[in-house]
N, C-alpha and C positions, 0 to 999 in steps of 0.2 A: 807648402804642399810639395811633394816630389813630382817629378815629371810623369812618372808612370800613373799615379793616381789621377792627375788632370787629364792625361790622354785617355785613360779608361772612362772617366766621366763623360768626356766629349764623345767617345765612341758609343757609349751606352745611350746618350741622348740622341745622337744621330740615328741609331737603330730604332729607338723608340718613336722617332719622327718619321720612320720608314724612308730615310734618305740614304742613297748610296754615296760612297765617297765622291764619285763623279758629280752627282747632283749637288752635293754640298760645295764642291769646288766651283761649280758653275754659279751657284747662288752667292757665294762669298767672294769669289775672285782669288781665293788662295789655291795655289798649285796643288793638284791631286797628290803628287808624290810627297809634298810637304805635309799635307793633312795626314797621310798614312804614317809618316815618321812621328808626327805629334801623337797620334793614337797609339802607336807602338811604344811611346816613351823615349824615342830616340832624339827628339827635338823638343824644345820648350817654346811655346808660342810667344810672340811679342805682344805688347799691348795693342798694336794695330791689328794683328791677326785675331786676337780675342774680340776686339770691337766688331770686326766684320763677320765673325762667326756667331756672335750673340743672337742676332735676329733670326737667322735661319734655324738655329738650334732652340729657339724659344727661351733664351736666357736674357735677363737684364744685364747690360754691360757691367754694372757694378758687381753683380753676383759672380760673373766670370773672373773679374779682377780679384775678388776676394778668394775664390777657389784657387787662383794662380798664386796667391800670396802677395800680390801687388798692393792690396789694401787689407788692413786688419778689420775684423768684425768690431764695430764700434759699440761700446757698452750702452750708449744712448739709444741705439736701435733696439736693444733688448728691453730697455726701460720703456721705450715708446710702445713696443709690442705688448708689454705687460699693462700699460696704461690703457691701451685700446681695448684689451680684454676686460679690464675692470669697468670701463665706461659702458661697454656693450652689456655686461652683466647687470649693471645698475639700470640701464635703459630697459632691458627685458623685464626686470623686477617691477619697475615703475609702470610700464605699460600693462603688465599683468594685473597689478593692483588697480589701475584705472579701468580696465575691462571689467573687473569684479564689481567695482563701484557702479559702473554704468549698467551692468546686468541686474544689480539689486534695486535700481530705480523703478 
């Protein structure tokens, strides 16, 4: 991911959380000017900065690391998501059939 996209994402999330740059700086301990440079795409945050920004911005650390390009999206995550959906669908079908059988008693 390029710096501008990550900065834009951080800025959008900050605004969605109704946080000012000053408030985010206070919450994270990252200098206000540095945050501004990150949002404008002039600087790229380190792993440490991403870690301290994650909680106030409502991100999981791993998601910010992936957005920054420090980690790649693992195919096993995609497979796990697909498996969860399949299991949920099977459980919904099974419970629906069980309810029908109980109602017919």
